[in-house]
C-alpha positions in Angstrom: 6.4 -10.5 18.1 9.9 -12.0 18.2 10.9 -10.7 14.7 11.4 -7.1 14.2 8.6 -5.3 12.4 8.1 -6.1 8.8 5.3 -3.6 8.4 5.6 0.1 7.9 9.3 0.7 8.0 11.3 -0.1 5.0 14.3 -0.9 7.2 12.2 -3.3 9.2 11.1 -5.0 5.9 14.7 -5.2 4.8 15.7 -7.2 7.9 13.9 -10.2 6.7 17.0 -12.1 5.9 19.6 -10.8 3.6 20.7 -14.4 2.6 17.2 -15.7 1.9 16.7 -16.9 -1.7 13.8 -17.5 -3.6 13.2 -19.5 -6.8 10.5 -21.2 -8.8 10.9 -24.9 -9.2 9.1 -27.9 -10.5 8.7 -31.1 -8.6 11.1 -32.6 -11.2 14.2 -31.0 -9.7 16.9 -33.0 -8.1 16.0 -34.5 -4.7 17.8 -33.1 -1.7 16.2 -35.5 0.8 17.8 -38.9 1.0 17.9 -41.8 3.4 20.8 -40.2 5.1 19.1 -36.8 5.7 18.7 -35.9 9.3 17.9 -32.8 11.2 21.5 -32.5 12.2 22.7 -32.6 8.6 20.3 -29.8 7.7 21.9 -27.8 10.5 25.3 -28.6 9.2 24.3 -27.6 5.7 23.1 -24.3 7.0 20.0 -24.2 4.7 16.3 -25.3 5.2 14.7 -25.7 1.8 11.0 -24.7 2.1 8.4 -25.5 -0.6 5.7 -22.9 -0.6 2.8 -21.5 -2.6 2.1 -17.9 -3.6 -0.8 -16.5 -1.8 -1.6 -13.3 0.2 -2.0 -15.2 3.4 1.0 -17.5 2.8 3.9 -16.0 0.7 4.3 -12.9 -1.5 7.3 -11.2 -2.7 7.4 -7.3 -3.0 10.6 -6.2 -4.8 13.3 -7.5 -2.6 11.1 -8.4 0.4 9.4 -11.7 1.0 6.5 -11.7 3.4 3.7 -13.8 4.6 2.1 -15.5 7.6 4.0 -18.8 6.7 7.3 -16.8 6.1 7.2 -15.4 9.6 6.8 -18.8 11.2 9.5 -20.4 9.0 11.8 -17.7 9.8 11.5 -18.4 13.5 11.8 -22.1 13.1 14.9 -21.9 10.8 16.5 -19.5 13.3 16.0 -22.2 16.0 17.9 -24.6 13.9 20.6 -22.1 13.2 20.0 -22.2 9.4 18.8 -19.9 6.6 15.5 -20.7 4.7 15.4 -20.8 1.0 11.9 -20.6 -0.4 10.9 -22.5 -3.6 7.7 -21.3 -5.0 5.7 -24.2 -6.5 3.0 -23.9 -9.1 0.1 -25.6 -7.3 -0.9 -27.7 -4.4 -0.2 -31.1 -6.1 3.3 -29.9 -7.3 4.1 -28.9 -3.6 2.9 -32.2 -2.2 4.7 -34.2 -4.9 7.8 -32.2 -4.3 7.9 -33.0 -0.7 6.9 -36.6 -1.4 9.9 -37.0 -3.7 12.3 -35.2 -1.5 12.7 -31.7 -3.2 12.5 -29.9 -0.1 12.8 -30.3 3.7 9.4 -28.9 4.6 6.2 -27.7 2.8 4.7 -24.5 4.4 1.7 -23.4 2.6 -1.3 -23.4 4.9 -2.2 -27.0 4.1 -5.2 -28.6 5.7 -4.4 -31.9 7.5 -6.3 -34.6 5.5 -6.3 -38.4 5.4 -5.4 -38.5 1.7 -2.4 -36.1 2.3 -1.2 -37.9 5.4 -1.0 -41.2 3.4 1.7 -39.5 1.1 3.6 -37.2 3.5 4.1 -36.5 7.2 2.4 -33.6 8.9 3.9 -31.4 11.6 1.8 -30.1 14.6 -1.3 -28.0 13.9 -0.7 -24.3 14.2 -4.1 -22.8 13.0 -7.6 -23.9 12.6 -9.9 -22.8 9.6 -13.3 -23.5 8.2 -13.9 -24.1 4.5 -16.4 -21.5 3.4 -18.5 -21.2 0.3 -18.0 -17.9 -1.4 -20.3 -16.3 -3.8 -21.1 -12.9 -5.3 -23.8 -10.9 -3.5 -25.7 -10.5 -6.7 -25.5 -14.2 -7.5 -26.6 -17.4 -5.8 -26.2 -17.7 -2.1 -26.7 -21.4 -1.0 -27.2 -22.0 2.7 -27.3 -25.8 2.6 -25.9 -28.7 0.6 -29.1 -29.1 -1.5 -28.9 -25.5 -2.6 -25.2 -25.8 -3.2 -25.9 -28.7 -5.6 -27.7 -26.2 -7.9 -24.6 -23.9 -8.0 -21.8 -23.9 -10.6 -19.0 -24.5 -8.3 -15.3 -24.1 -9.2 -12.6 -25.0 -6.6 -8.9 -25.2 -6.4 -7.5 -28.5 -7.9 -5.7 -30.7 -5.4 -7.1 -28.9 -2.5 -8.7 -30.1 0.6 -12.0 -28.6 -0.7 -12.1 -31.3 -3.3 -11.6 -34.0 -0.6 -14.4 -32.4 1.4 -16.7 -32.2 -1.5 -16.0 -35.9 -2.4 -16.9 -36.8 1.2 -20.2 -34.9 1.1 -21.2 -36.3 -2.3 -21.7 -39.7 -0.7 -25.0 -38.3 1.0 -25.7 -35.5 -1.6 -25.2 -37.1 -5.0 -26.2 -33.8 -6.8 -23.0 -32.1 -5.8 -20.9 -31.3 -8.8 -17.9 -29.1 -9.3 -15.1 -28.2 -11.7 -11.4 -27.5 -10.7 -8.6 -25.2 -11.6 -5.0 -25.3 -10.8 -3.4 -22.5 -9.0 -1.3 -21.6 -6.0 -4.3 -20.9 -3.8 -8.0 -20.2 -3.9 -7.3 -16.5 -4.6 -7.8 -16.6 -8.4 -11.0 -18.4 -8.0 -12.2 -15.7 -5.5 -11.3 -13.0 -8.0 -13.2 -14.8 -10.7 -16.2 -15.0 -8.4 -15.9 -11.2 -7.9 -15.8 -10.6 -11.6 -18.8 -12.8 -11.8 -17.0 -15.3 -14.1 -17.6 -18.1 -11.6 -20.7 -18.4 -9.4 -19.2 -19.8 -6.3 -16.0 -21.3 -5.0 -14.7 -22.6 -1.7 -11.9 -21.1 0.4 -10.3 -21.3 3.8 -12.2 -18.9 6.0 -9.4 -16.5 6.7 -8.5 -16.2 2.9 -12.1 -15.5 2.2 -12.3 -12.7 4.7 -9.0 -11.4 3.4 -10.5 -11.4 -0.1 -13.4 -9.4 0.9 -11.1 -6.5 1.6 -10.2 -6.5 -2.1 -13.6 -7.5 -3.3 -16.4 -6.3 -1.0 -19.1 -7.9 -3.1 -18.1 -11.3 -2.0 -20.3 -13.1 0.6 -19.9 -16.4 2.6 -23.3 -17.8 2.9 -22.3 -21.2 4.3 -19.4 -23.5 5.3 -18.8 -27.1 4.3 -16.6 -28.0 7.1 -16.0 -27.4 10.9 -12.6 -26.2 12.0 -9.8 -28.2 10.5 -6.2 -27.8 11.4 -3.3 -26.5 9.2 0.1 -28.0 9.3 3.4 -28.1 7.5 4.4 -31.3 5.6 7.7 -33.0 5.3 9.3 -36.2 4.1 9.3 -39.0 6.7 12.9 -39.8 5.6 14.3 -36.9 7.6 15.4 -38.4 10.8 14.6 -36.1 13.7 12.4 -33.7 11.8 9.3 -35.0 13.8 10.7 -34.2 17.1 12.1 -30.9 16.0 8.8 -29.7 14.7 6.8 -31.1 17.7 9.1 -29.4 20.3 9.3 -26.1 18.5 5.6 -25.8 17.8 4.8 -26.8 21.5 7.0 -24.0 22.7 5.5 -21.5 20.3 2.0 -22.4 21.4 3.0 -22.2 25.1 4.8 -18.8 24.8 2.0 -17.1 22.8 4.0 -16.4 19.7 1.5 -18.3 17.3 -1.4 -16.5 18.9 0.5 -13.1 18.5 1.3 -13.8 14.9 -2.2 -14.8 14.2 -3.4 -11.5 15.6 -0.8 -9.7 13.5 -1.9 -11.3 10.2 -5.5 -11.9 10.8 -6.9 -10.0 13.7 -8.0 -7.1 11.6 -10.3 -9.3 9.7 -12.8 -9.7 12.5 -14.6 -6.4 11.5 -16.1 -6.0 8.2 -18.1 -2.9 6.9 -19.2 -3.5 3.4 -20.0 0.2 2.7 -16.5 1.3 4.1 -14.6 -1.3 2.3 -16.5 -0.6 -1.0 -15.7 3.1 -0.7 -12.1 2.5 0.1 -11.7 0.2 -3.0 -13.3 2.8 -5.1 -11.0 5.6 -3.8 -8.0 3.4 -4.3 -8.8 3.7 -8.1 -10.3 7.3 -8.1 -8.1 9.3 -5.6 -4.9 7.5 -4.6 -3.2 7.8 -8.0 -3.2 11.5 -7.8 -1.2 11.4 -4.5 0.8 8.2 -4.8 4.0 9.9 -5.8 3.9 12.2 -2.8 3.6 9.2 -0.4 6.4 7.4 -2.2 8.7 10.5 -2.0 7.9 11.0 1.8 8.5 7.3 2.4 11.9 7.6 0.7 12.7 10.4 3.1 11.5 8.9 6.3 12.0 5.1 5.8 8.3 4.5 6.1 6.5 2.3 3.6 4.4 4.5 1.3 1.5 2.0 1.7 1.7 2.8 5.5 1.7 6.6 4.9 -1.2 6.3 2.4 -3.3 4.2 4.9 -2.7 6.8 7.6 -3.7 9.6 5.1 -6.8 7.7 4.2 -7.8 7.3 7.9 -7.1 11.0 8.4 -8.7 12.5 5.4 -10.1 9.9 3.0 -7.4 11.3 0.5 -9.3 14.7 0.4 -6.6 17.5 0.4 -9.3 20.0 1.4 -10.5 18.1 4.4 -11.0 20.0 7.6 -12.1 19.1 11.1 -14.1 21.0 13.7 -10.9 21.4 15.7 -9.0 23.2 12.8 -6.8 20.4 11.5 -6.8 20.2 7.7 -5.2 18.6 4.7 -4.4 15.0 3.6 -2.5 14.3 6.9 -4.8 16.7 9.0 -2.0 18.7 10.5 -2.7 21.3 13.2 -1.5 24.9 12.5 1.3 24.8 15.1 2.6 21.4 14.0 2.5 22.7 10.4 4.5 25.8 11.1 7.0 23.8 13.1 7.5 21.4 10.2 7.8 24.2 7.6 4.4 23.5 5.9 3.1 26.8 4.4 0.0 25.5 3.0 -1.7 22.5 4.8 -4.1 21.9 1.8 -1.2 21.4 -0.6 -0.9 17.6 -0.9 2.8 17.4 -1.3 3.5 19.6 1.6 0.9 17.9 3.8 2.3 14.4 3.0 5.9 15.5 3.6 5.0 17.1 6.8 2.9 14.4 8.2 5.6 11.8 7.3 8.2 13.9 9.1 6.0 14.3 12.2 5.3 10.6 12.3 9.0 9.9 12.1 9.7 12.3 15.0 7.2 10.5 17.1 8.6 7.2 16.2 12.0 8.2 17.3 10.6 9.6 20.5 9.1 6.3 21.6 11.0 4.7 24.4 13.7 2.3 23.6 12.0 -0.5 25.3 9.1 -0.5 22.7 10.5 -2.5 19.8 9.4 -4.0 16.4 6.1 -3.1 15.0 4.8 -2.2 18.4 6.9 1.0 18.1 5.0 1.9 14.9 1.6 1.4 16.5 2.7 3.7 19.5 3.9 6.3 17.1 0.6 6.3 15.2 -1.4 6.4 18.4 0.7 9.4 19.5 -0.1 11.0 16.2 -3.7 10.8 17.0 -3.9 11.4 20.6 -0.5 13.1 21.6 2.6 11.6 23.1 1.8 12.9 26.5 -1.2 10.6 26.7 0.9 7.7 25.4 3.3 8.2 28.3 0.3 8.3 30.7 -1.2 5.1 29.3 2.2 3.4 29.8 2.3 4.4 33.5 -1.2 3.0 34.0 -0.2 -0.2 32.2 2.7 -0.6 34.6 0.4 0.0 37.6 -1.9 -2.7 36.4 1.0 -5.2 35.9 0.7 -5.1 32.1 3.6 -4.7 29.6 4.0 -1.0 28.9 6.0 -1.8 25.8 3.5 -3.9 24.1 0.7 -2.4 21.9 -1.6 -5.3 22.7 -1.4 -4.3 26.4 -1.4 -0.6 25.8 -4.6 -0.6 23.6 -6.4 -2.0 26.6 -5.3 0.7 28.8 -5.8 3.8 26.5 -9.6 3.7 26.8 -9.1 4.1 30.6 -7.9 7.7 30.1 -11.6 8.7 29.6 -12.3 7.6 33.1 -11.7 10.0 36.1 -10.5 7.4 38.4 -7.5 6.9 35.9 -6.9 10.3 34.1 -6.9 12.2 37.4 -3.8 10.2 38.5 -1.7 11.0 35.5 0.0 14.1 34.2 -1.7 14.9 31.0 -5.3 14.2 32.2 -8.4 13.3 30.2 -8.2 11.8 26.7 -10.6 10.0 24.4 -8.6 6.9 24.6 -10.8 4.8 22.4 -9.9 7.0 19.5 -6.2 6.1 19.0 -7.1 2.3 19.4 -9.5 2.6 16.6 -7.2 4.8 14.6 -4.4 2.2 14.7 -6.8 -0.7 13.9 -8.1 1.2 10.9 -4.8 2.1 9.5 -3.6 -1.4 9.8 -6.7 -2.6 7.9 -6.2 0.0 5.1 -2.5 -0.9 5.0 -3.1 -4.5 4.4 -5.8 -3.8 1.7 -3.3 -1.5 0.0 -0.6 -4.1 0.1 -3.0 -6.6 -1.3 -3.8 -4.4 -4.2 -0.2 -3.9 -5.0 1.1 -6.1 -7.9 3.9 -8.4 -7.1 
């Protein structure tokens, strides 16, 4: 990704933009878009005012750090204009659209589906992602698979959303469809209500539904009510030159692969869902993690890694069992080998505090040893893979990647190469020989998954 990593390292998260400001605002605040506003005047003013909504897949604030899929895109676009973004968190979808309509912000970036009704009020920039609208229910409740069955369900959906427009269109041929609405910043509160069985079913964008299943594994998506529909930013048509600026910038990002890369970063891990595994993880977040959380936080402060990242790694290593031991003799929360433990000054690998401190220090050493050409979050993935398989095999995989014309400094390329280290025609040509190369790939993928789930559970 173009940006430095905002995951795993506290320092990386702090990069976000020291001058970025956030505030809550209603649509009644003074207009900043007038008949004289142009893309050049925005550049001269040095600030891009962005209306957004709080949602785990859009915008969230943790302490001093703002993050989200939309945040990453906005940061890049603002940088291309030579300005700083200022985020204004609106209360709900209608407030956001009204705010743009009345000139309270330059753009609205909140994962909004392009619809005819919205296009009649505001302008849309180019599409940057497609989603389906999925019906979400509890596995112990109704599970409609067609519109006739959906008509029998007590459906609650986000007020002002594209889901309401979709249902209104479907009702013309299925008069029995009925629903109630609730105002919120996203469908997430309704998804939580379904998980608590306070609401029978709701509708959500497919990527948000899959995200929510990592928090609430009892959610199911028995049907969709739309085909792929594009998401886009909105803006006020009074801004001269905004249409061209957005069209040109998004075209470039589609062509250079940035949007695809960002989509993989935020949502690629959602492709696999194991109900039993996710349920067990959610339970252990409540039952086991509290006992060890302070150790992860202390180690994070010493090594500049996020504690969520260290906790996610420890879960992948030991399922937060301080007495865990493998057949190869590694043991403890961070599953340290005896030689590594001795080198790090860990006297008792089954002592949680020592194990976490030692594991974090070891990860930091590996991180610092990664070649300088590996930047951003790729550097973290390389270090985690090295923790699992050994740094020598990472160097070997980089050599093979180079031979194959791939980028040896990118994790997306290295993860395709690592499994080749189990094949003789490859491992016989490199210094450190055979390795079970599929394991570090899975290791990193699982840690990323657990990390996201932990961050989602963290109160903002």
